[in-house]
N, C-alpha and C positions, 0 to 999 in steps of 0.2 A: 368636563368643565375646566380643561386646562387653560382656556381663555376666559377670564372673568369679566371682561369689558361688556357692558350691557346687561349683565346678570345681576339684577337687583337683589341686594342682601339686606335683610332686616336683622339687626343685632339688638336683642331685648336685654336691657341692662347695660347700656353703653356709656354711662356717664363717668365711670371711674374704673380703676384697676384693670383686671383682665378683660372686662367688656370693652373698655376704651381702647386697650391694646389691640383687640380683635377688630373693632370697627376701623381703626387707623390702618391696620395691615391689609384689610380687604380693599379699602380705598386706594392704598398704594399699589395694590395688585390690579387695579383698573375697574373694580366693581362700583356701581352706584350704591351707596350705603344709606340705609335709613336707621338712624341711631335713636332707639327708644329709651327714654328715661323719665323718671317722675319730676326731675328738675331740669330747668333749661341750662344747657352747657354749650360751649363753643368748641369747635375743632379746627385745627390748622388745615389749610389746604394741602393736599398730598404734595410732597416735595417733587415728585416726578410729573405732576400735572395729569395724572391718570384718571382715577375715579374721583368721586366727591362724596361728602357726608352731609346728609340732611337730618337735622335734629328734629325729633318728634316727641313732644312732651305728652306723656300719657302714663297712667297707672297700669302696668302690665298685668296686675292681678285682678283687674276688673273684667268680668266675664264678657263684656261686649267689645272690649278693646281689640283682641286678636282678629275678630271678624272684620271690624272696621278697617284695620290697617292692611290685612291680607287682601281685602277687596280693592282698596285704594292703590296699593303698590304692586300687586301681583308678583311677589318675589319668587326667585328660583332657589334662594338659599335663606334659611331662617336659623339663627343661632340664639339659643336661650341661655342667658348668663345670669339673669336677675335673681336676687335673693336677699335675705336679711342677714345682718351680722349677728351671730349667735351670742348669747350671754355666757361669758367665760367664767363659770364657777362649777365646783363639783356638784354631784347630784343632790346632796342634802341641802345645798344652798340655793337650789332652783325653786321657783314656783311653777305651777303648771303653765302659766302664761309665758314665762321665760323659756321653759323647757320646750314648748310646742311652737315657738315663733317660726322656725324654719318649715314646719309642716304647714302652717297657715300662710306662709309666703312662698317659699321655693317650690313646694309641691303643688300648691294652688296654681301658681303661674305656669308650671310645666303642664299640668292637666288642661288648663284653659287653652293654651296655645296648641298643644298636640291634638286635642279634640277638634279644634277649629281647622287645623291643617288637614285633617282627614275628612272633615265635612265639606270644606270648600270645593274640591281639594286643590292642593298645589298642582301645577302642571307636571306631566311626566318628566322624569329626569331630575327633579328637584332634590335638594339635600337639606336635611334637618339635623342640627347638632345641639344636644343638650349638655351644657357644662355642669357637671356634678362636683364631686370632690373625692380625693383619695381617702378621705375619712370614711367613706362608704365601705372600704375594704377592711380597715383595721380598727374601726371604732374611734370615738373621740370623747373620752370620759369627762372632759371639762367643758363640753359645749352642749349639754342637754340632749335634745332630740335631733341634733344636727346630723350625725352620722346616719341615723335611720331615715331621715328625710332625704338625704342625698342618695342613699341606696334605693329608696322608692322612686326617685327621679329616673334612676337606671331601669327599674322595673317598668315604669310607665312608657319609657322610650322603646323598650323591647315589645311591649304590648302594641304600641303604635305601629311598629314595623310588621308585626304579625297581621294586624288589621289591613295595612296597606297591601301586603302580599295577597291576602284573601280577596281583596277588591281589585287586584290587578292595577294598582295606581302607579307603580314604578317610581316610588319615592323612597329614598334611602335615609333611615334614621340611625343616628350614632350617639353614644354617650361618651364624653371625655371627662376623665377624673383627674384633675390636676393635684399634684402634691403641693406642699407649702409654697406660697408665694408671699414672701415676707414684706413686700412693699405695697400690698393691697389692704383695703379696709377690713377684710376678713382675716387675711393671713397675719398681719402685724400683731393684733392682740392675741391671736392663737400662739404665735411664736413666743411672745413674752410670757404667756401663762404656762406653756409647757416647759419652757426653760426654767422658770421658777420652780415648778413642780419637781423637776429632775435635779434641782440644786446646781444648775449650771448657768453661766452667763448666756445672754442671747447669742453672742459670737460663738461660744463653745457649742451651743445647741445647733446652730446653723451649720457649723463645720461637720457635725455628725449626721446631718440630714441628707447629704449627697447633693447632686446637681439641683439647683433651685429654679423654680419657674418665675419668670418675669412677665409683665403684660406684653412686652415686645416678643419674647420667645413663644408665648401662648398664641399670639396673633399669627406669627409665622407658621407655627405648627398647624393651625386650623386652616390657613390658606392652602397649605400643602395637602391636607386631608380632603378638602373640597375639590382640589384639582386632580386628585387620584381617580383612577377608574372605579366606578361604583361597585363593580363585581369584586374588587379587591378590598373593599372597606369592611372592617370588622364591626360587630355590634357595639364594642366598647374598647376604650383605650385608657391606659394610665398615661398622664403627661408629667414629665419632670424636666429638669433643665437640659437633659440630653435629647429630648424629643418625645414622640409618641411611641407607646409600646402596647401591642395588642393584648387584650385579655381573653382568656379562653371562654 
């Protein structure tokens, strides 16, 4: 997939933050992009005139949406980024509703899309990337069930790869776990909450966090991942400001 021109790419959760950065990067790389979001958004034309972005307003968590969009666009790349912003409070200040919001949103979306990708199925050689979170590795005590939900996304993606292999589908599934991205709707409140918990300013906290992810760097990293030889792609990667790093 070194040449993305003509390779339709669906980005689920493309209206803001990392999802928007990914959609923009794939269009710049020449891919026709279908940007799925619950709200109508506009995207600039790629500066190099390569690919294009078509906005598709839909609720990615609805069970019928994946089948409809996969049938309509027949993509060769699907990237699932969509999810809820967690409620940033310690455990005792959560309710079950706030604690479980990422299970009911992020995990549900991943389940519906990966299930339908296997049932359709996508054409041989297709790539599927689920964007989880680095919180899945180290926990996230101020965001309720967020870390567990993000780890479950990784599990589901691995299950999908196993089923694709069993069926001989030649589809590559990968999970990407980004570290803090302080300019996004999820990252910004998390940075503020964890900085306050540690007794540091936001600036001090960010300085200690190492290379940071931005929507632009995330987009560039995922383009590079999709363009890589499928045989060399790992089941999961951590993403920070320095790029992708394979997980064992």
